[in-house]
ROROGU-107656 format. One record per residue (C-alpha): x, y, z; residue in one letter. Coordinates in steps of 0.2 Angstrom, whole numbers, plus 5000, padded with zeros to 4 digits. Layout:
N
XYZA...
END
This chain:
942
353557274830M352157194822A352557274807A354157214805S353557024808V352357064795A353657104784A354656954788A353356834786A353056894769G354856864764R354956674771L355556564759R356256684745R357856654739A359656754746I359856924736R360757084738R360657144757S360757324760P362257294774S362957144779W363657144799R365157014804G364656864810L365556844828R366056654833A365556604850L366756484849S368556494853S369156454836E368656534822A366956474811P367156384796P366856484780T367656394767Q366156284757A367256114761A367656164778A365656194783V365156044775R366455934787D366056044802A364255984798F364755794799L366055804812S364855874823F363355754822F364655624822R365855674834D364655774846R363055684846H363655494841G362755514822H363355384810R364055474794L363355394777V363855424759P362855524748S361555394736A361655414718S360455544710V359855414701R358355354712P358655164720R356755094715G355755234716D354855274698P354055424708S355555524705L356655584690L358155614701F358455614721V357755774726N358055774747A359255684759G357855594765M357455484747N358755334751Q357855344769F356055294762K356355104766P356355164784I354955294784F353855164775L354455004785G354954914771T356754914775V357554734774D357854674792P359554614788R360054774780S361454874787E360155004784M358954934796A360054954809G360155144806F359555234821R360355414820R361455494804V362155604794A362555654777N362855784766S361555724748Q361855754730K360255824724C359355884707V357755994706R357555974689A355955904679G354355844689G353355914702R354955994710H355956074695S357256254698D357656234681L356756374670E357256464686D359156444686V359956584679G358656724682R358756764701D360556734711L359956584720S359156434711H360156294707H359656124698T360956054708F361356064725F361855994741E360855944757M361555934776L360455834785G360355724800N359155594803W358455514820A357355344818F356155264828G356055394840G358255394842E357855574847Y356155714843F355955894846K357155944859E358455844854E358555904836A358156094840C359456084852S360856014840M360356144826A360356304837W362156214845E362756204826L362256364821L362656464835T364356404843Q365056294829V364656414814Y364456574824G363156634818I362356784829P360756714839E360156894835D360056844815R359056694817L357256654818W356256514820V354456454813S353356304817Y351756224812F350156344819G348856194816G347556154804D345956144808P345256074794K346355914795A345955914817G347755964819L348056084834G349856184835P351456124836D351756204855L352856094859E354256144847S353856324849R354056284869D355856194863V356456384854W355856484867L356656374883N358356394870L358456574872G357456634857V356556784859P354456764856A354556904843S355656784832R354456624834V353256634820L351956504817S351056484800F349856344793G350156174783P350756264766E352256334775E352656204791N351956044786F352955924776W352155774766E353255644755M351855634743G349855624742D350155464751T351355414767G352255474781P352255654785C352355794802G352355954806P354156044803C354956194811T356256274801E357656414805I357756564796H359256704794Y358856884793D359956974780L359557144785A360257104802G359257234812G359557374799A357657394795G356357274793A357057084794P357457014776Q357256804781L357956674771V357656474775E359356384782L358756214790W356956134790N356756024804L355255884800V354555784815F353755644803M352355564816Q350755564804H350455444789N349355514775R348055384770E347355354752A345655424758D346655574765G346455564782S347955564794L348355424806Q349855434819P351355324812L351955174822P353655244824Q354155424826R355755514814H356455664812V357355704794D358155894794T358855974779G360056124776M360756174761G362456184757L362656334745E361656454756R362256414772L364156444763V363456604756A362956664775V364456634781L365356704769Q364356854769G364056844749R362656924742L362256754734S362556584733T363556614717Y364756724724D365356594736T366756474732D365756354728L365456424711F367056574709S368056464703P366856394688L366356594686L368256624683D368656474670A367056534661I367756714659H369556634654Q368756524639G367256644634C368056824635G366456884640A366657034651P366956964671P365356904679Y364657054691S363156974699G361857074688R359957014686V358357084678G358457234666A360157274675A360957124666D361257184649E361357054636G361056944648H362856914650I362956874668D361256764667T362256654655A363556634670Y362456564683R361756464670V363056374663V364156354680A362556284686D362356154672H363856084670I363756044691R362155964685T362955874672L364355814680S363755724695V362055664686C363355564673I364455514687A363155434696D362455344677G361255474670V361555534653S360755664642P359155544632G357655534625M356355514638S356355534658G357555574667A358955594652P357755704642L357655824656V359755804657L359855824636R358855994641R360056044653I361456014643L360556114627R360256244638R362256264642A362556264626V361356384621R361956534631F363656484632S363856494611T362256624609E362656724624V364456714632L365156674614Q366256514619A367156414607P366556234603P367156134614G366956244630F365656154641L366856004641G368456104645S367356174662L367155994671V369155954677P368456124687V366956024695V368055894699V369155994707E367856074721T366755934723L367955794719G368455754738D366755764744A366155644730Y367755524725P366655454709E366755624700L368755594700R368455434693R367255484679S367955644673S368755594657A367155494652Q365955664658I367155774647A367055664633S365155644636L364955834636V365855884621S365055754611E363455824615D363855984615E364555974593A363055874591A361756004596F362856144588L362856044573A360756044575S360756214580L361356264561Q360456154554R358956214562G359256394557R359456344538R357656244541V356956424549I357556524535E356956414521R355256404529T355256584531L355556644514K353956544510R352856604521L351656784520G351956914531P350356874541S350756674542D351056594557V352556454557F352056294555P352056184571A352356044559E354156114556V354256164571A353955984579W355355904568S356656044574L356155984592S356655874605L355155744598S355755764582G357355774571N358655884578L358355884595G357956094598L357256124614P355456204608L355856364618D357356404608L356456374593V355156504600E356456634606L357256624586M355556654579L355256784591E356856864586E356256864568K354456924573G353656794567V352256684578Q352156494581L350656414576D350556354594T348656274595A349456164582G351056124592L349756084605E349055944596R350455874588L350955874608A349355784612Q349555654597E351555604602E351055554621A349555454614Q350755374603H351955344616R350755274629A350255154614M351955104612Q352355104628A352554914640E351154884650P351254944668V351554784678Q350254774692E350954804709Q349954674718G349754664737L350654764748R350854774766L350654994771N351555054783V350155014796H350154834793A352054844794L352154904809G350954804819E351854634814L353454744823Q352554784838R351654584840R353654534838G353154434821V354954384813P355254424795P354854274785T356254154783D356554124765D358154014764S357353854759P357153954744K359053904739Y358653714742S358953644727Y360053494723S360753454706L360153274699Q361653154693P360553154678G360753324675G358953384683G358653484697Y357553444711E356553584721F355953514738G354353574747T354153694760C352953664773E352453814783A351053904794Q350054034791V350354204801L349154334794Q347954354779L347554514769Y346054564759S346454644744E346254824751D347754774765G346454744780T346954604791A345954454792V345654274802A345254184785S344854194767V344054094755G342654084739D343954114726G344654264737Q346154354730R347154384746C348854414753G349754264761L350954284774L351854134782L353354104796D354254024780K354353994760T355353934747N354654064734F355754184728Y355054364729A355554474716E356954594720Q358754604712G357854624695G357254434697Q355454384690A354554324706S354254124708D352454064705R351653894712G350353824721Y350153784739L349053644746V348353624765L349253484773V348153324772G347253394760Q348253364743Q346753374732D346353564732V347853684726L347953864730F348753964714P350154064719V350354204706A351754324715R352754354729A353254514735Q354554584750V354054704760C354854764775G355854564776G354054494775F353654384761I351854414755L351254294743H349654334732E348554184731V346854134725A345754044739A344553924731P344253834748E344453914765R345853964770L346354014789R347754104801V348553954808G348253834795D349953724790Q350253724771V351453654759Q352153754746L352653704728H353653814718V353353814695D355053734693E355153754675A354653934677W356153954693R357653854682L357153974669S357454104679C358854014687M359654004667E359554174665K360154244681H361854154681T361954204661A361654404667I363254344678H363954294663L363554404653L364254564664N365854474665W366054454646A365554624643L367054684653R368054554645E367854644630A367554834634L368654854650G368654824668P367855014668G366354924660T364854944672E363054874675Q361555004674R360254894677G359454704673S357854634672H357454434669L356054294667N355954134658P355854204642E357254314641R358654424648L358754624648R360454704652F360854894652D362854914653V363755084652A364855094636T365655244627Q364955184610A363855074603P364554874603L365254854587T364854674578P366454624583E366154654601Q364454584601L365054404594Q366754414606A365554444621V364254304614E365854164613A366454214631T364654174638V364854004627Q366453954633K365953974651A364453874647V365453744639G366653724652R365253664664D366053774679E365353764695A364253914703V364853944721Y363654024732M363954084752E363454184764E364754324771V364654464780A364654604771L366354684775A367254554769R366854604752T367354784752A368854814742H369054654731I369754714714P368554664702G366954604712L365354664703R364054744714S362754874712L362155024718D360854944731E360654904748V361154734751Y360854634767P362254564780D362854444778P362754444759V362654314746R364054294736V363954204718V365654154712S365754054695V367053944693G368153964709V367453934727P366854114736V368254104750A369554114737H368554244725A368754354743L370454334745D371254474738P372854404736A372054294723S371254424713R370254294706A368654424704A369854494689L369554354679H367854264683T366154314688S365954364707V364454464711E363554524725L361754434723C360354374733C359454284717G359254094713T360754014702H361053854693L362553744702L363453724685R363553844670T363053694658G361353704658A361353874649I361353794635G361753924626D361854134625L361054214610V360954414611I359554464600I359354644603G360154804604E359954984607R360655124614Q359355184631L360355354628V362155424625K363355294635G362055154640I361555024630T360254874633R360554714628L359154574626L359754404626A358954214626V359554074634T359453874632G358053824621E357354014613Q359454044610A359453894599Q357653914591Q358554114587A360154004578V358753894570D357354034563T357354194555A357954264570T359854314571M361254334582P361354554586Q363154554581W362654454563Q360954584561R362254724563R363354674550E361954644537L361054794544Q362754894538A362654814523T361054844518L361055034523K362655044511A361554964497L360155074502Q361255244500R361855194483R360155124478A359455314484N360555404473T360355324460A358455334459V358855514463R359855544449K358555434437L357055534445E358055724440M358355664424G356755594419Q355955754429A357155874418A356455784401Q354555814407K355056004412T355656034394Q354255964386E352956074397L353856214393L353856184375Q351856164376R351456314389H352656454381T351856614388E350356644404G350556634420P349856464421L350456304419I348956164422V349255994412D349555824416T351055724417V351455544416S352355484435T352755344444E352455424462S352155584469L353955644473S354255634455M352955754452L353555884465V355155874456K354355924440V353256054447V354856144456R355956134439Q354656214432L354556354442C356056364444K356456394424Q354756494424A354756584442P353356704437S352156544431T351056444445S350956274440V349756124444L350255964437L348955804438L349855624435S348455474433P348755324439Q348155154437P346355104445L345755304443G346955384457Q347455534452V349155624459L349255804460C350555944465A350756124463C351656264468Q351356454466V352356594460A353056714472Q352256854463S350456814465A349456904477T349356824495P347656774493A348156644481F349056484490T349656314484A348656224499E347056294494A347456264476W347756094477A346456084490L345056134479A345556024464V345855854476C344255914483S343355904467H344055734462M343455664482G345355674488G346255764501K347655914500A349055944511W350656084511G351156264515S350756444504R351956394493V352056224487V350656074491A350055914486Q348655784487G347755664479T345955604472G345055494461S344355544445T343855464425A343455654421D345455724419L344655864411E343355924421A345055894435A345956004425L344756144421S344156164439A345856204443A346056344430R344556394435A345156424452Y346756494449A346256634438L344856694450N346456704464Q347456794450L
END
């Protein structure tokens, strides 16, 4: 038995693979266990809701919400991070979660957890999968209840025989001072699991961590035995139950969490494979409709589940790649992530192009094939995730467009490779510069692994060292061009937040931030706010009783009129004074919200103590500019819907006193006419000086209001509604449909009380972030007027001028090329008359540019193919241009690059090029000496 247990341990965490025998699954309940994927998903959710009182919550978007550490949501727990970290808004719906369950859409591609390159190679890996999970927050229940529920579901609801299930638990970590999790072990033994099937493992297998720092804890895993007693166990993980009870500190140590949580996750695809008795996840009804559609659409042999050497021609690999990737593409695009050039969009672009490559090159699919699979994905997943049905047409359109663009790039790339190979010698490596120009970082957008594969098929080696150098240069360039990362500032960690909650400190009352009024003269009056210092924090987050001497600190008050950065609006800044001591100002650089507490970042020129009474003053000009921009963003959002249609969705925004940024989902780049119409719509609303109504209402009242704008965010309850021109009560009346005709949004920001103070709005910039998402930059008020009065101009005018200039530039370029070709032909004939025979032409010619000189060289070699040519062209101030081409019949040792380098080095310059064609520059007053050096070098090589 010891040998079989050891064999089982070695197989833990491996993907499902072919089993020598599958035994029938016996149901332990009176009804047959659910086996269809949809029924399996529903049974999980119903079990936790109906039997154990869990609240069902929808899947979060695969686009992470406010978490820059992730490219995609890759686990069910991602959306609950604010609870684990203690930063959840106490007024939000999430703050009330105690026991919840859901099925979460997850993507593991790119970043630290990536399965992209493994997809297709085996029978289990996926880039998109569904994670079934249940959670208990704040000690609602812990190990005994979590394990009992899991065992009950698997054995009594799903009918999995108990003798097919094994469990593992945390065996301790002496280095970290952690003992074994005997509590979990004993729970399993008490549930009747034999000791021989309860295995202990170390931290690598059974201790789960959120990241380098943060909540963590031991986990226990339930495994399924594929062998079923026929030989040594073949174990595959089904369910992971994590017990968060520690926090990993910045110094690597572990501290107890203020509150304990349960976080469990079970992959739906693998569970369905077990329940359906399938050899792999791809053999389940989650994938079979897609595999059938691929077969029908491509005419390839039917899918047969082969891997490795048995998969001749990689047919089955291609089936798995295409089926997996179209699911991922559909889910991501529905959630607002489109293929693009950086971050998650770049990963999605790689996924799409990988799918196109396998479908066209291996399965011989016709053009437009991938887009035709989207309805199949919608049919299998649309009931669980309705956003797929809503976005079906947009997904198919975007996939088809990108597929067509990639196929065109692929054809151009093949031509470039063929042309380059003709110039290479037998032992030459393929130039890194050419490969880079073909890549996702270059011009054509071909994955580098595809370029390497295409070269490998031709038996050509790529200059990998040169490629690494170019990649490093690109990374350095991007780092220099990147926007500076904003300093995060002081934060309250999970222990500080837990201590405040333990002491019963109430969340900061920040309602005074809305206490301002519009004066008869049109100006705004912002009141001050008196508050008490509840806690001070040093820069390292330590709670202190006092600060002073210019020390930078975090300040927690019982109330504040400062707006803490959230919802895309920049934080307020200003100052505070001690009550009764008005002559010493304590500057406030920013305010941030942490778990309902507003932390002010303050510089303390003199002593400041816990218990002091202070008076807060916001920077009024800063605040007013932010209010202008925020109300303008709401009008811009509404105007875009008016111009582009009701399906137009906001994808993000940010504003500060200088400008606003707005990202919007669009089918195509905005036309100049659309940009102009959007500006005009906003300006009309500004000109009407409409009232802006704001009111807090129950979150439930805002559901199902046609036209009401909201984002994928966690909103507090009650929630603040901002309505332009229509009182909130009227806007929320479903019968009024007012939200379809004006701006009505859920928003916690600070706004103008009338639109007239915006003054004006001018869109000064517009670009596509990725396919389907456009970023607009705009200014308001005085900045907008300056944009009109100075060289800066509205974007719609700039677009019209750019189109005109591009057309003129194209015509001018065509004329210049024709002129240069004519001049080159004339100079070629003159040189041929001077050089009637011999293997070399080394001479001077008068040209105005290096490109013109290269044209002359190429025409000479075209008319005299057995001749090697080098031409020098003297320029003003002693500079000399050089271009050369070596005849194909020349010896392999004679290369154009080396020839040009020898001549240009003689002139104190530099050269570049390939074996066949090269060019360079230098400076010399003695052209004859340079020509002599060119002849001597060539004759020596010949």
